[in-house]
C-alpha positions, 0 to 999 in steps of 0.5 A: 429490502432495498433502497432506491439510491437514484431517488432525487430526495435521497438523504444521508446523515453524516455524524462527525464533521472533521476532515473525513466527515466534511469530505464525505458531506462535500462529495455527497452533496456534489453528487446530488444527495441531500446531507444532514450534518452534525457534530458534538462539538459546538460550532464544528458543523458550521465550520465544516459547512463554511469549509465545504463552501470554500472548496466547492467555490474553488472547484468552480473557479478551477472549472471542475464544476459550474458556479451554479452546481457549486451553489446547488451542492452547498444548498443540499447540506443542512446542519442539524443539532440533535441525533433525533434530527437524523430521522428522515435519513435513508442512510447514515454515515458515522465519522467520529473518533476511532473509539469502539465504545463511542461508536457503539453508543452512537449507533445504539441511539441512532438505531432507535431514531431512524427508520427500520430500512435506514442503512447504518454505516461506519467510516472506521479505518481500524475497527471491526465492522462486525464488532461495532455492530455486535450490540445492535438489534438490527446488525443486518443493516450495518456496514463499513463505508470507508473513505480516504483522506482527503475525500474529495481527491481520493476516489476510492471507498471500501464497502465492508460487509460485517458478518451479519450484513445483508447483501442489499445494504452493500449494494446500496452503499456501492450505488451511493458511492458511485453517486458521490463519484467515488470508486467503490470496492467490496470486501468482507470484514477483516483487519485493515480491510484492503488498503491498510492491509496490503500497505503493510507489505510496503512499509514493514518489509522496508523497515525489516531491510534497514533493521537487518543492515541490508540498506539505508532509508534513502537507498530503499526509497531510491530503489522503490521509486526508480526500480519498483515504479512507486511514486514515493519510497516507503520511508518517504510515505511514512514521513508524509503520513506520520508514524503516529498514524502508521505504527498504531495501525500496524500494531493493531492489524498484527494483533487483530490477525492474532500475530500473523507473521506477515504483519509483524511490526519492526523495532525501527518504526516502534522506536521512532514512534515512542520517541515522538520522531514521527516524520514531517509533522515533527520535522524529524523522522527517518530524515531530517528537514531544513528550514523550508521543510525539505528532506535532507537526503544523504547523497548517493555513493558516486560510481567508482572508476574501476572496471573489470578485466573480464566479466562472466555471467551465470546462466543459472537463471536464463531470464536474468542471463539474457537481460544482463548480457544484453545490457553488458553488450550495449555498454561494451563489457569484456564478456567471457563466453565459457561455461565457467568463469576465467581465473580473474573474471568478475562473476555476475549472478542474477538470483530470483529470491536467493542471496549472493552467498547462496548463488556462489555456493550452489554454483561453485563460484569464487565468493571473492569475485561474485556480485549479484545483479537484480534482473527481475525488474528492467535495468533502465532507471536504476540497478541494484547489486550486492556481494557476498560477505567475502566479495573483494571490494575491488570486484564490487567496485568494478561491478558498480563502475561497469553497470553505471558506465552508461549513466544509470545509477547503481545502488549497492546493498549488502547480501540479502535474499531478494535484494530490495525491490524483489522482497518488498514487491513479493510481500505486497503480492503475497498479502494480496493473495492471502486476501483473495484466498480468504475471500475477503475480496476479489483480485480485481477489487484488491488491485483497484483498491491498492492503485487508487488508495495507495497510488501504487504503480500496480496492484498485487495481482498485476505486479505478479503477472507483469513480473511473473507469478512463478518468479514472485513465488520463487522469491518468497520460497527462497526467502522462507528457506534462507530465513526459516521465517513463516513470515515469508511463506508463499500463500496457497493462492499464489503457489497454485497459480505458480504451479499451474502457470496461470495468471494471478487473477485466475479465480476459483469456482 
């Protein structure tokens, strides 16, 4: 069986005309597809059509399309009043409430109305595609077709095959997605699919960091923007999305994976969710907001004027030693060159995954004079340092002042395996690798989904290759060793490529 997705009379049905449904209808019509649109609430479909008309006209005014094309697109949208009116459809996309019972009932009725070769697709973001289709007589023509809000601006669409979905269905949905000018990615049915699954590494790990007292919300956000290259920090992102969306999705994915430790939620998120402190929509979240809805962000700790009398840099991690000594040379630091530090020297270490305490103990350094510097990322926009629990405040301030002396801000966090950026990015990579290992999706599609759906600077596999597959593996291994928590165990996909010294993208036959 197949569907000619290029036919000029290609018709899709859109059931549910909320933000997602009307967005799907708009991009479909703009792509030359005829749309039948329906909503159970009286007047909702008309409201959606009026809204789409305004959006199309606005696009014409901005020059993204002509007025003629905008009018033609609007003319391809027709409101229908009963499920029976979907009979002419070649594909039908459901965008109703995230309720399993409702979706099953709707598709059970539609299955008997549309033609046997009509594709049935759900826009669910949280429910199993296989589970939704389980009661159908023809689950082989059922798939997930998950768009992102706002649909006209978010180019990504996930095409999800259920356990019984036939290949031609997904191939047709990919082609339909392209006609809608979207960027389709393929994946098999899994909790959170691609985007929502990988996104857990960003916000959950950040929450664990703060819960452990390693840093605060504002500093984590600063580090992930300036060091990690993200457009928004994890807490800024959760503020924008709202914890009423993020936290239930987090708990759902955790439970759907049978409490897999990688997806373990955190009490910081749960407490705010239960208290109704949800972010921008409640004018209070991880941050408070002023009258103009600007976040009230605590100021950074100013760089001290202190400087060390002398500085010794550990060579235990060669890459870090080279990067840090090059920087210190540029800013005129009083460097020592011996294999061991002088009696009063500031001792700088550059751990990959380890904490400052581990470095001091294993390298036989004075913990009172030891400060760790994150060198996994470029030392250009921001630097991150941490001491041991015994580090003398004078030595910590001297390290802070020295590393900020060229005007680059420095974030000081408490002792932590993997600092801030190392551990958050490593978790993103690890989850991406677990998706690839399970054959849920190919690495290229995972990276595409993450960069388009989450606006990350890199996908998990690109991050691993840029930073070093073996070093990301080293971060996770050290975290697992120090915490003794299976949450941080490196995925076997990552482990094998680290041991072989090859790209994280390397496929398996």
